[in-house]
N, CA, C and O atoms as a MOPAC input file, in Angstrom:
PM7 MOZYME 1SCF
protein

 N    153.29200 1   188.88200 1    70.60100 1
 C    152.91700 1   189.48700 1    69.34100 1
 C    151.49100 1   190.02600 1    69.55100 1
 O    150.59600 1   189.36100 1    70.07200 1
 N    151.36500 1   191.18700 1    69.14000 1
 C    149.93700 1   191.64400 1    69.32600 1
 C    149.07300 1   191.23900 1    68.14800 1
 O    149.52300 1   190.84700 1    67.07200 1
 N    147.71200 1   191.37900 1    68.47200 1
 C    146.66200 1   190.86100 1    67.45300 1
 C    146.86200 1   191.64800 1    66.33100 1
 O    146.64600 1   191.14800 1    65.22800 1
 N    147.28500 1   192.94000 1    66.43700 1
 C    147.29800 1   193.87700 1    65.06900 1
 C    148.48400 1   193.48000 1    64.30800 1
 O    148.60000 1   194.04900 1    63.22200 1
 N    149.44600 1   192.58500 1    64.64400 1
 C    150.55600 1   192.25000 1    63.89300 1
 C    150.40800 1   190.80800 1    63.39800 1
 O    150.34400 1   189.85100 1    64.17000 1
 N    150.35600 1   190.70600 1    62.01900 1
 C    150.19700 1   189.40600 1    61.56700 1
 C    151.54800 1   188.60700 1    61.35500 1
 O    152.49300 1   189.07000 1    60.71500 1
 N    151.54400 1   187.43200 1    61.92100 1
 C    152.81400 1   186.61700 1    61.70800 1
 C    153.04400 1   186.12200 1    60.34500 1
 O    152.10800 1   185.57200 1    59.76400 1
 N    154.21800 1   186.25800 1    59.75200 1
 C    154.36500 1   185.80500 1    58.50300 1
 C    154.71800 1   184.13700 1    58.54600 1
 O    155.48100 1   183.64600 1    59.37800 1
 N    154.17100 1   183.53500 1    57.72200 1
 C    154.22900 1   182.06500 1    57.69600 1
 C    155.15700 1   181.79500 1    56.36500 1
 O    154.84400 1   182.22900 1    55.25600 1
 N    156.11000 1   181.17400 1    56.57200 1
 C    157.03400 1   180.96600 1    55.37500 1
 C    156.52200 1   179.86200 1    54.40700 1
 O    155.90100 1   178.92900 1    54.91600 1
 N    156.69500 1   179.87300 1    53.22600 1
 C    156.27700 1   178.87100 1    52.42200 1
 C    156.76200 1   177.44300 1    52.78400 1
 O    157.93200 1   177.37100 1    53.16000 1
 N    156.10000 1   176.39100 1    52.73400 1
 C    156.26300 1   175.02700 1    53.22500 1
 C    156.18100 1   174.84800 1    54.65500 1
 O    156.58300 1   173.81800 1    55.19600 1
 N    155.62100 1   175.92100 1    55.35400 1
 C    155.32900 1   175.73600 1    56.68800 1
 C    153.84800 1   175.97900 1    57.09700 1
 O    153.18400 1   176.34600 1    56.12800 1
 N    153.17500 1   175.88600 1    58.19300 1
 C    151.91600 1   176.22500 1    58.49400 1
 C    151.86900 1   176.53800 1    60.03300 1
 O    152.64500 1   176.04200 1    60.85000 1
 N    150.89000 1   177.40000 1    60.31800 1
 C    150.58200 1   177.76400 1    61.86600 1
 C    149.86600 1   176.57700 1    62.55800 1
 O    148.69500 1   176.29900 1    62.30100 1
 N    150.58900 1   175.92200 1    63.40800 1
 C    150.04000 1   174.71500 1    64.00200 1
 C    149.10200 1   175.13900 1    65.21600 1
 O    148.14000 1   174.43500 1    65.52300 1
 N    149.39300 1   176.24200 1    65.85700 1
 C    148.68700 1   176.72200 1    67.00400 1
 C    149.58800 1   177.49700 1    67.99500 1
 O    150.73900 1   177.80800 1    67.68900 1
 N    149.05600 1   177.78800 1    69.14600 1
 C    149.74700 1   178.45500 1    70.16400 1
 C    149.80200 1   177.86600 1    71.44300 1
 O    150.38000 1   178.45800 1    72.35400 1
 N    149.19000 1   176.60600 1    71.64500 1
 C    148.93000 1   175.91900 1    72.95900 1
 C    149.81200 1   174.71900 1    72.95700 1
 O    150.11300 1   174.11500 1    71.92700 1
 N    150.24500 1   174.37500 1    74.24500 1
 C    150.98500 1   173.06600 1    74.36700 1
 C    150.44200 1   172.67900 1    75.89200 1
 O    150.50500 1   173.48900 1    76.81700 1
 N    149.97200 1   171.51300 1    76.01700 1
 C    149.55400 1   171.04600 1    77.28300 1
 C    150.74500 1   170.66100 1    78.10000 1
 O    151.63400 1   169.94700 1    77.63600 1
 N    150.76700 1   171.23400 1    79.57700 1
 C    151.79400 1   170.74600 1    80.44100 1
 C    151.75900 1   169.26900 1    80.70500 1
 O    150.72600 1   168.60000 1    80.69300 1
 N    152.91600 1   168.82800 1    80.93400 1
 C    152.96100 1   167.39700 1    81.31900 1
 C    152.12900 1   167.13200 1    82.66000 1
 O    152.03400 1   168.05400 1    83.47000 1
 N    151.57400 1   166.00200 1    82.89500 1
 C    150.78600 1   165.88300 1    84.10400 1
 C    151.67700 1   165.89800 1    85.38200 1
 O    152.71100 1   165.23200 1    85.42400 1
 N    151.30000 1   166.59000 1    86.31700 1
 C    152.04900 1   166.71900 1    87.56400 1
 C    153.25700 1   167.60300 1    87.27300 1
 O    154.12000 1   167.51500 1    88.14600 1
 N    153.51900 1   168.37700 1    86.33600 1
 C    154.50400 1   169.35500 1    86.12600 1
 C    154.47000 1   170.45100 1    87.20800 1
 O    153.39100 1   170.98000 1    87.47500 1
 N    155.66000 1   170.83800 1    87.87500 1
 C    155.72400 1   171.98900 1    88.76000 1
 C    156.80600 1   172.84100 1    88.36600 1
 O    157.66300 1   172.50800 1    87.54700 1
 N    156.75800 1   173.96700 1    88.97100 1
 C    157.91000 1   174.95800 1    88.71200 1
 C    159.16300 1   174.43200 1    89.46300 1
 O    159.12100 1   173.70900 1    90.45800 1
 N    160.24500 1   174.87600 1    88.87200 1
 C    160.54300 1   175.71800 1    87.90700 1
 C    160.24400 1   174.93600 1    86.40100 1
 O    160.51100 1   173.75200 1    86.19400 1
 N    159.67900 1   175.79600 1    85.48600 1
 C    159.33800 1   175.29500 1    84.21200 1
 C    160.18900 1   176.12500 1    83.29200 1
 O    160.23700 1   177.34800 1    83.43100 1
 N    160.92900 1   175.43100 1    82.26000 1
 C    161.48200 1   176.15400 1    81.25500 1
 C    161.03600 1   175.64000 1    80.00000 1
 O    160.92800 1   174.42700 1    79.82000 1
 N    160.74900 1   176.54900 1    79.05300 1
 C    160.11000 1   176.23900 1    77.79400 1
 C    161.06400 1   176.77000 1    76.70000 1
 O    161.60000 1   177.87800 1    76.68600 1
 N    161.19000 1   175.68500 1    75.69700 1
 C    162.18600 1   176.09600 1    74.59100 1
 C    161.34700 1   175.91200 1    73.33000 1
 O    160.48300 1   175.03600 1    73.29600 1
 N    161.56500 1   176.66800 1    72.35600 1
 C    161.23500 1   176.61600 1    70.98500 1
 C    162.39500 1   176.40800 1    70.16800 1
 O    163.26500 1   177.27800 1    70.12100 1
 N    162.50700 1   175.20300 1    69.43700 1
 C    163.69300 1   174.84900 1    68.70700 1
 C    164.94500 1   174.94500 1    69.45200 1
 O    165.96300 1   175.20700 1    68.81000 1
 N    165.01800 1   174.77000 1    70.73300 1
 C    166.16400 1   174.80300 1    71.43300 1
 C    166.56100 1   176.12700 1    72.21700 1
 O    167.49400 1   176.23000 1    73.01400 1
 N    165.72500 1   177.05800 1    71.85900 1
 C    165.80800 1   178.38400 1    72.50400 1
 C    164.96800 1   178.68200 1    73.59900 1
 O    163.74900 1   178.60500 1    73.45100 1
 N    165.50200 1   179.04000 1    74.76300 1
 C    164.69200 1   179.16600 1    75.92600 1
 C    163.77600 1   180.44600 1    75.74100 1
 O    164.22300 1   181.48200 1    75.24900 1
 N    162.57600 1   180.32100 1    76.13100 1
 C    161.59200 1   181.46800 1    76.01000 1
 C    161.27500 1   181.93000 1    77.42200 1
 O    161.42900 1   181.21300 1    78.41100 1
 N    160.81600 1   183.19800 1    77.44700 1
 C    160.59700 1   183.91000 1    78.69600 1
 C    159.14900 1   183.98200 1    79.04500 1
 O    158.33400 1   184.46500 1    78.25900 1
 N    158.81500 1   183.50600 1    80.22100 1
 C    157.41800 1   183.40700 1    80.70400 1
 C    156.98600 1   185.02000 1    80.91900 1
 O    157.72100 1   185.87400 1    81.41600 1
 N    155.71900 1   185.21500 1    80.46200 1
 C    155.22300 1   186.56900 1    80.44700 1
 C    155.77100 1   187.39000 1    79.08900 1
 O    155.21300 1   188.46300 1    78.86000 1
 N    156.61700 1   187.03800 1    78.35800 1
 C    157.14100 1   187.65300 1    77.20400 1
 C    156.66800 1   186.90700 1    75.96800 1
 O    156.00800 1   187.39700 1    75.05200 1
 N    157.12000 1   185.58300 1    76.07300 1
 C    156.99100 1   184.67600 1    74.96700 1
 C    155.68800 1   183.77200 1    75.11500 1
 O    155.04700 1   183.37300 1    74.14300 1
 N    155.39100 1   183.51400 1    76.34900 1
 C    154.34400 1   182.69000 1    76.75100 1
 C    153.82400 1   182.91300 1    78.05300 1
 O    154.44500 1   183.61500 1    78.85000 1
 N    152.64300 1   182.33200 1    78.37000 1
 C    151.99200 1   182.30500 1    79.75900 1
 C    151.55500 1   181.06400 1    79.95700 1
 O    151.33900 1   180.28700 1    79.02700 1
 N    151.38900 1   180.77700 1    81.18600 1
 C    150.81700 1   179.51100 1    81.73900 1
 C    149.46300 1   179.72300 1    82.20400 1
 O    149.22900 1   180.41800 1    83.19200 1
 N    148.45500 1   179.07700 1    81.44300 1
 C    147.01600 1   179.27900 1    81.70000 1
 C    146.43000 1   177.88200 1    82.10700 1
 O    146.22700 1   177.04900 1    81.22400 1
 N    146.14200 1   177.59600 1    83.46200 1
 C    145.75100 1   176.29100 1    83.74800 1
 C    146.71600 1   175.37000 1    83.48700 1
 O    147.85100 1   175.48700 1    83.95100 1
 N    146.33900 1   174.34900 1    82.70200 1
 C    147.33400 1   173.18600 1    82.31300 1
 C    147.89000 1   173.42700 1    80.94000 1
 O    148.40600 1   172.49600 1    80.32100 1
 N    147.80000 1   174.74100 1    80.39200 1
 C    148.34100 1   174.79000 1    79.07100 1
 C    149.45600 1   176.04300 1    79.07700 1
 O    149.42300 1   177.04300 1    79.79500 1
 N    150.31300 1   175.73800 1    78.20100 1
 C    151.39300 1   176.80000 1    77.92000 1
 C    150.80000 1   177.46600 1    76.67500 1
 O    150.54300 1   176.78600 1    75.68200 1
 N    150.56800 1   178.85700 1    76.71500 1
 C    150.01700 1   179.58400 1    75.68800 1
 C    151.07300 1   180.56700 1    75.15800 1
 O    151.52200 1   181.47600 1    75.85700 1
 N    151.44100 1   180.34400 1    73.90800 1
 C    152.50300 1   181.21100 1    73.28400 1
 C    151.89700 1   182.58400 1    72.76600 1
 O    150.70900 1   182.64900 1    72.45100 1
 N    152.66400 1   183.57700 1    72.69400 1
 C    152.18600 1   184.81600 1    72.09000 1
 C    152.21500 1   184.90100 1    70.67100 1
 O    151.85000 1   185.93000 1    70.10400 1
 N    152.68900 1   183.73200 1    69.94600 1
 C    152.78900 1   183.71800 1    68.63400 1
 C    152.40300 1   182.25100 1    68.17900 1
 O    152.34300 1   181.35800 1    69.02400 1
 N    152.16500 1   182.03000 1    66.96900 1
 C    151.95000 1   180.68800 1    66.55700 1
 C    153.23500 1   179.94400 1    66.43500 1
 O    154.27100 1   180.55700 1    66.17900 1
 N    153.21800 1   178.55600 1    66.61900 1
 C    154.19000 1   177.63800 1    66.38100 1
 C    154.17800 1   177.19800 1    65.05500 1
 O    153.10300 1   176.78600 1    64.62100 1
 N    155.21400 1   177.20100 1    64.28100 1
 C    155.31100 1   176.92500 1    62.86500 1
 C    155.82600 1   175.44400 1    62.64700 1
 O    156.86400 1   175.03400 1    63.16600 1
 N    155.07000 1   174.73300 1    61.89100 1
 C    155.37000 1   173.33100 1    61.52000 1
 C    155.55600 1   173.13700 1    60.07900 1
 O    155.00700 1   173.89400 1    59.27900 1
 N    156.35800 1   172.09000 1    59.67600 1
 C    156.65900 1   171.94500 1    58.27900 1
 C    155.54400 1   171.13500 1    57.53600 1
 O    155.04300 1   170.15700 1    58.09100 1
 N    155.18500 1   171.49500 1    56.39700 1
 C    154.23900 1   170.68700 1    55.59600 1
 C    155.13600 1   169.60200 1    54.88200 1
 O    156.10600 1   169.88400 1    54.17900 1
 N    154.73000 1   168.44100 1    55.12700 1
 C    155.39400 1   167.18300 1    54.40300 1
 C    154.44800 1   166.40100 1    53.67300 1
 O    153.67800 1   165.65700 1    54.27900 1
 N    154.43200 1   166.51100 1    52.27700 1
 C    153.59000 1   165.63300 1    51.52200 1
 C    154.15100 1   164.25600 1    51.37700 1
 O    155.22600 1   164.02600 1    51.92900 1
 N    153.52800 1   163.27600 1    50.67200 1
 C    153.91200 1   161.97000 1    50.58700 1
 C    155.19200 1   161.93000 1    49.57800 1
 O    156.11800 1   161.12500 1    49.67600 1
 N    155.08200 1   162.84900 1    48.69000 1
 C    156.26300 1   162.98000 1    47.68800 1
 C    157.45900 1   163.42400 1    48.43400 1
 O    158.55100 1   162.86600 1    48.32200 1
 N    157.20300 1   164.55900 1    49.28800 1
 C    158.42700 1   165.11400 1    50.09000 1
 C    158.94600 1   163.99500 1    50.86800 1
 O    160.14900 1   163.77500 1    50.73000 1
 N    158.26200 1   163.21700 1    51.68400 1
 C    158.70400 1   162.23300 1    52.47800 1
 C    159.41300 1   161.12000 1    51.78600 1
 O    160.41200 1   160.64900 1    52.32900 1
 N    158.97200 1   160.62000 1    50.56700 1
 C    159.69000 1   159.69800 1    49.85000 1
 C    160.90500 1   160.18200 1    49.31200 1
 O    161.87700 1   159.42700 1    49.30000 1
 N    160.99800 1   161.41100 1    48.83500 1
 C    162.32100 1   161.88200 1    48.44400 1
 C    163.26500 1   162.09400 1    49.48800 1
 O    164.46300 1   161.90600 1    49.27300 1
 N    162.80000 1   162.50700 1    50.71600 1
 C    163.71000 1   162.61400 1    51.90700 1
 C    164.12000 1   161.20600 1    52.21000 1
 O    165.31500 1   161.00600 1    52.43000 1
 N    163.27800 1   160.20600 1    52.25000 1
 C    163.53600 1   158.81600 1    52.63300 1
 C    164.74300 1   158.28300 1    51.80100 1
 O    165.67700 1   157.66900 1    52.31500 1
 N    164.64100 1   158.58300 1    50.41600 1
 C    165.65000 1   158.08300 1    49.46200 1
 C    166.96300 1   158.82400 1    49.65800 1
 O    168.01400 1   158.33600 1    49.24400 1
 N    166.91800 1   160.01200 1    50.29300 1
 C    168.06300 1   160.87900 1    50.57200 1
 C    168.53400 1   161.65000 1    49.30200 1
 O    169.66700 1   162.10700 1    49.15000 1
 N    167.64800 1   161.71900 1    48.53300 1
 C    167.88100 1   162.48400 1    47.24500 1
 C    168.27400 1   163.89100 1    47.56900 1
 O    169.39400 1   164.31400 1    47.28000 1
 N    167.31400 1   164.66500 1    48.20200 1
 C    167.67800 1   166.04200 1    48.50000 1
 C    167.27800 1   166.17600 1    50.14700 1
 O    166.56000 1   165.39600 1    50.77200 1
 N    167.86500 1   167.23400 1    50.59900 1
 C    167.52000 1   167.73500 1    51.90100 1
 C    166.32300 1   168.67500 1    51.91600 1
 O    165.95400 1   169.07200 1    50.81100 1
 N    165.70400 1   169.06600 1    52.91200 1
 C    164.69700 1   169.86200 1    53.07000 1
 C    165.04300 1   170.87100 1    54.19200 1
 O    165.55400 1   170.45300 1    55.23100 1
 N    164.76200 1   172.27100 1    54.00400 1
 C    165.10200 1   173.17200 1    54.95800 1
 C    163.93300 1   174.01900 1    55.38500 1
 O    164.20600 1   175.15600 1    55.76900 1
 N    162.66300 1   173.63800 1    55.37700 1
 C    161.50000 1   174.34500 1    55.79100 1
 C    161.49300 1   174.53500 1    57.32800 1
 O    162.06900 1   173.69900 1    58.02400 1
 N    160.88700 1   175.56200 1    57.86900 1
 C    160.86200 1   175.73000 1    59.12300 1
 C    159.85500 1   174.68700 1    59.87600 1
 O    158.69100 1   174.49100 1    59.52700 1
 N    160.44500 1   174.12200 1    60.85600 1
 C    159.56600 1   173.13700 1    61.76800 1
 C    160.03000 1   173.30200 1    62.99000 1
 O    161.06000 1   172.74700 1    63.37400 1
 N    159.26700 1   174.13400 1    63.77200 1
 C    159.76200 1   174.32800 1    65.22500 1
 C    159.23100 1   173.23600 1    66.17700 1
 O    158.19200 1   172.63600 1    65.90300 1
 N    159.93800 1   172.97900 1    67.29200 1
 C    159.52600 1   172.02100 1    68.05700 1
 C    159.62900 1   172.76100 1    69.49200 1
 O    160.49900 1   173.58000 1    69.78700 1
 N    158.64900 1   172.35000 1    70.27300 1
 C    158.64400 1   172.78100 1    71.70800 1
 C    159.11700 1   171.75900 1    72.80500 1
 O    158.64600 1   170.62200 1    72.81900 1
 N    159.90400 1   172.10600 1    73.57900 1
 C    160.32500 1   171.18300 1    74.62100 1
 C    160.14300 1   171.86400 1    75.99600 1
 O    160.41700 1   173.05300 1    76.16000 1
 N    159.69900 1   171.11500 1    76.91900 1
 C    159.38800 1   171.67800 1    78.21800 1
 C    160.35900 1   171.02500 1    79.35100 1
 O    160.40900 1   169.79900 1    79.44700 1
 N    161.00600 1   171.72600 1    80.06800 1
 C    161.73800 1   171.10400 1    81.30500 1
 C    160.98900 1   171.64600 1    82.56400 1
 O    160.75000 1   172.83600 1    82.76600 1
 N    160.64400 1   170.58300 1    83.40200 1
 C    159.77200 1   170.94400 1    84.51500 1
 C    160.31000 1   169.97400 1    85.64900 1
 O    161.21400 1   169.15800 1    85.46900 1
 N    159.64400 1   170.17000 1    86.81800 1
 C    160.08800 1   169.33600 1    88.03400 1
 C    158.78800 1   168.46400 1    88.29900 1
 O    157.63600 1   168.89700 1    88.25000 1
 N    159.14800 1   167.23700 1    88.57300 1
 C    158.18500 1   166.11300 1    88.95700 1
 C    158.71000 1   165.46200 1    90.00700 1
 O    159.77300 1   164.86200 1    89.84800 1
 N    158.05700 1   165.46100 1    91.27300 1
 C    158.43000 1   164.74600 1    92.42600 1
 C    159.90700 1   165.11200 1    92.63900 1
 O    160.68300 1   164.16700 1    92.78300 1
 N    160.36600 1   166.28800 1    92.67400 1
 C    161.61200 1   166.81200 1    93.03000 1
 C    162.73800 1   166.50700 1    92.04000 1
 O    163.91300 1   166.73800 1    92.32500 1
 N    162.33000 1   165.95100 1    90.79700 1
 C    163.30600 1   165.61800 1    89.90800 1
 C    163.13800 1   166.42500 1    88.63400 1
 O    161.97600 1   166.63800 1    88.28600 1
 N    164.09000 1   166.89000 1    87.91100 1
 C    164.05900 1   167.61000 1    86.76600 1
 C    163.76200 1   166.71800 1    85.65200 1
 O    164.45900 1   165.71600 1    85.49400 1
 N    162.71600 1   167.00400 1    84.79800 1
 C    162.29900 1   166.05800 1    83.73500 1
 C    162.25200 1   166.96200 1    82.44300 1
 O    162.18200 1   168.19100 1    82.42800 1
 N    162.30600 1   166.09300 1    81.34300 1
 C    162.24500 1   166.96100 1    80.08100 1
 C    161.12000 1   166.22000 1    79.16700 1
 O    161.09700 1   164.99700 1    79.02700 1
 N    160.25900 1   167.04200 1    78.60800 1
 C    159.23600 1   166.38100 1    77.63800 1
 C    159.71900 1   167.13400 1    76.27300 1
 O    159.75400 1   168.36200 1    76.19300 1
 N    160.08200 1   166.27000 1    75.22100 1
 C    160.32700 1   166.83200 1    73.97500 1
 C    159.46900 1   166.74900 1    72.89600 1
 O    158.63200 1   165.84600 1    72.88000 1
 N    159.54800 1   167.59700 1    71.93500 1
 C    158.65400 1   167.63900 1    70.77300 1
 C    157.22800 1   167.53000 1    71.20900 1
 O    156.52900 1   166.60800 1    70.78900 1
 N    156.72100 1   168.52500 1    72.11900 1
 C    155.38800 1   168.40000 1    72.58100 1
 C    154.44500 1   168.81200 1    71.36500 1
 O    154.77700 1   169.58300 1    70.46500 1
 N    153.20900 1   168.16800 1    71.48600 1
 C    151.96700 1   168.30800 1    70.62700 1
 C    151.50500 1   169.66100 1    70.73700 1
 O    151.17800 1   170.14300 1    71.82200 1
 N    151.46300 1   170.35300 1    69.54600 1
 C    150.90300 1   171.64900 1    69.43000 1
 C    149.47000 1   171.61400 1    69.30300 1
 O    148.99700 1   170.76300 1    68.55000 1
 N    148.65800 1   172.44200 1    69.95000 1
 C    147.20500 1   172.36700 1    69.94800 1
 C    146.63600 1   173.71500 1    69.35100 1
 O    147.12500 1   174.80900 1    69.63500 1
 N    145.74700 1   173.57500 1    68.64600 1
 C    145.14200 1   174.84900 1    68.02400 1
 C    144.54500 1   175.77100 1    69.05700 1
 O    144.12100 1   175.40500 1    70.15300 1
 N    144.55700 1   177.01200 1    68.59300 1
 C    143.93700 1   178.09200 1    69.44300 1
 C    142.52900 1   177.66300 1    69.89500 1
 O    141.84500 1   176.88400 1    69.23100 1
 N    142.12600 1   178.21900 1    71.07700 1
 C    140.94300 1   178.14000 1    71.53200 1
 C    140.34600 1   179.56700 1    71.52700 1
 O    140.86400 1   180.50900 1    72.12800 1
 N    139.16200 1   179.64800 1    70.76300 1
 C    138.55200 1   180.98200 1    70.68900 1
 C    137.68600 1   181.25200 1    71.64000 1
 O    137.11900 1   182.34500 1    71.66600 1

């Protein structure tokens, strides 16, 4: 996504950031997923040092205390956008998977 194109943030979600730290010792091949969909290096993200830097913001769900309580009771479901980032990588010759990686804010 170019800087001139603003990403639409749906109601009930927020832009968490564009960066995820690579797991310690991770080597290629590296496969990155957003909500289970494989992303393409050089198109959807780049690896810069120890970070995966996405071309767009990763969106997370806003959950208030009231929302959490209602979900806990099972009264109603919620369907806000809450993207997760998973990283498949190689460590010591074995394939590993890091799930629901912490999203880090942009660095200016």
